[in-house]
N, C-alpha and C positions, 0 to 999 in steps of 0.2 A: 635641401632645403636653402642651403644660405651662396645661392647663386650670385651671381656676378648684377643680372638683374634686381631682387631680394632687397640684399643689404642698399643702390643707390636707391630702390624705395623707401626702408628703412628711414636710411639716413635722411632722407628729403622730408619727412614728413618727425623728428625726433628737429631738423632745423626749422621747419618751419609755426610745428609748438615752442622752439628756444625763444625767434625771432619772434613769440606772439606775447612771450609770456613770464624768459627766465633772459633775454638779453641786457635790458634796461636793472635790473636786478646780481650784472657784475657774475653771471657764470656761464662756461667758457667754454663756448664748442671745437670741436678737435677738427680743421679739416679731415676729408672724407682718405685723400690722400695725398702724400707724400710728389715733390715734382721726377722722379722719377715713375712714377708711376704707381707703384709698390701703397696699400691699404697699413694707413695712421693705426697702431696699438688699439689708442682712445676711443679713435671713431668705431670699431668693430668690435672690443668690449661692450660701449654703452649699445651700441645700437641689439647685441647678442641680448642682455638684459632687456630693453628692449623690446626683443620680438620676444624673451618668457619672461615680463608683464608681473611685477606680484606673485613672482614665483620664486622658491630657495635654489639660486644658483653656490652648485661649492664653486672656489675656487682652480681644485679636481676638472670640471664642466667646465668652464673658461678655459683656461688650459689647453685641454683634447680642442675645443675650438678651436682654437688661434694653428694648435699646430700643423689642427688636421688640412689646414691651409695653408702651408709650409714654413711656418713657422716658430727656431725656435723658440724656445720658452721654458727654463725650470723654473723662475722663478716668481709669476705673477703680482703684479700691484699694482695694474694699471685702474683694476673697482675703487682702490682704497684711495687714489690720487681723482680720481674723481667726482667724489661726494668732499674728503676734505680741499683735496686744491682747485677745482676745477665750479662745483658749488654744486653735481648733480643727486641726488634724493638716489643714495643709493644709501642704504642702512647693512650696515656690520654684525655678525655674534660673535664677529671677533674682537671688535672694539666696543660693545656691547653697550650701541646704541636703545636712548628707552625703548624703541617702536619691534625691537623685538623679542621682542617675549608675543606682545600682542603678534606676531606673525610669526610665530615658534624659526624666526629663525637663528638661528649653531653655531660656532662656533664653526671656523674655517666654508662660513654661508654670506654670501652674501642674497639682495633683491631693490628692483628698481620701484620704485613705490609711484611714483608720479611722475609726466615729462612737462609737468604746469610749474611743481611751485619746487623753489632753490633745498638744497641742504639744508635744516634747519638750523644748526653746528656753522655754518658757509658765513665770514664777515668775511670780502671781496677787500675792504680795505688792509687787513690781514696782509693783502698780498700786492699792496698802492704803488710796493718801495717792490719794485721792479729790479734782477741784479740788470744791470748789462751784460750785451757776451763777453767784454775787454774786463768788465769784473769779475766774474765766474771765470775767465782762465787767467784771468793774474790769479787771482786764489789758486785754483790749482799747479799751477806755478810754484807757489809758491809752497806749497805743501808735494812738491817734487812727481806733479802727476800722480799721487798716490791715494788709495784707501787711507787717511788716517786711523782705521778699528783695526783692518787685519793687508796694509801695506802691500796691497796689488796695485799694478802701475794698469796706468790709466790703455786701455784700449790695445790692456795684452793678455796673456793667459793668467788669469785667477789665481791667485796660490790657494787658492782654498777649496775651487771647483777650475782643478786644473785644464777640463773638459768645458767650458766656456769663455768665453772671452769679456773681461774687465772692460766694466761705462762708468765712470765713474760717476755721480748725484749729486746732488746738492740734496746734504743731510741740514737736520734739523737740530742747532743746538739746545735750545729746548721750545718742544715742542708750543707750546700757550704763549707765542710773543712773537713778532715779523718775520716774515722769511724775507732780512736781508741782514746785507753782506759783512757785518760784526755775528753774527746769527747762525749761519753757515758753517761748515764741514763738509769738502769732499768726501762720499765716502757710496762705496761701490755698491753695485744692485744687491748682496746680497747683505750685503751689511747692514744697510738703509731699509731693508724690507725688512728685516731682522727683527729691531728696533718697534717698528710700528708706535712710533707717539706715546710709548712708555715710557722713554728715561732724558735728562737732560744733560748730555753728554761735557764733557769742555774742547778747550781750541784742543786738546793733544786726543781728542776722541774718547775720555774715558769717561765711564759715567760715574754721575759726583753723584744723583737726586732719583726719584722716581716718578713724571711726572701725572701718570694715570694711576690714580690710586685701587683702581681695579687688579692693578696688573699683583699685589697680592694675594687678590685666590687662587693664583697658580700655584699658589705655595704649597708644602707640604704643612696638615691641621696645624704642628709641633712650632711651625717660623710664626702660620699663624696669631694662634695661643699666645707666643713668643714677642711674638710687635703687638696685639692685642693687652699686655699688660703692660710696651713702655710707653705705647700711646695715654688709656691706664693715667702710668702714673704722671709721666710730665702732668695731667690733667689733676691728676690733682695735687700736685706743687702745688700751678701755677693757683689752684684755688684757695689752698691753705696758707698762697702768701697775697693773692683777694684778701682775706680773709684780715692779716696781718695789719697787714695797711689799714685797713677802713678801722681798726680799733683802736691805730695809735692815731686814728681824725677826734680833733674834739669833738 
């Protein structure tokens, strides 16, 4: 089905809609091919989702699709990046988008809703301060061209996945803030993908906070209960303090 002609036709349809509805809203469209003639992964994933628009597509399906085209992909992250970083209206069951319940999109699944509207949570201003190539390269050198989380060296065999080559990515220290130089740490594709914007990291790649409260839903029941108790206790103490302060007022 996904012949070169079909891929080109779908890409042109996406591009036409992008120019008409999305370009002026800051949504980004990757080029179809690289200089060496190979397809870009972002374009292929977007085309696959567009060919199955408003259908539940699992991460595994996209991975198999790319592998059938000759791409050795072990941890496909393009669909996630296409929505949050590029602005395409792709919902994710893993991320728990509000529309997931309506469309029955489960964890590990994606769905392209439309190519006429941007992803609701996309804010192009968050990406306004782009890193220059030199700044990104300098940052990688500062960390010895290694992933701050697992220590794997860029463009060499990954320490955790020896059959894969390490590709350093711009890891978000705090996903709630813009992707600027002071909010980036170099992480390999595996460590960066594993966080899924759920955590806040320090400069050494250590997790210091939870950035997505939905992450607690993945925990065991006893952890959820303990977390609830802690939050209730904290809020009760705050409420009691406020009441004490009010009593002191004339």
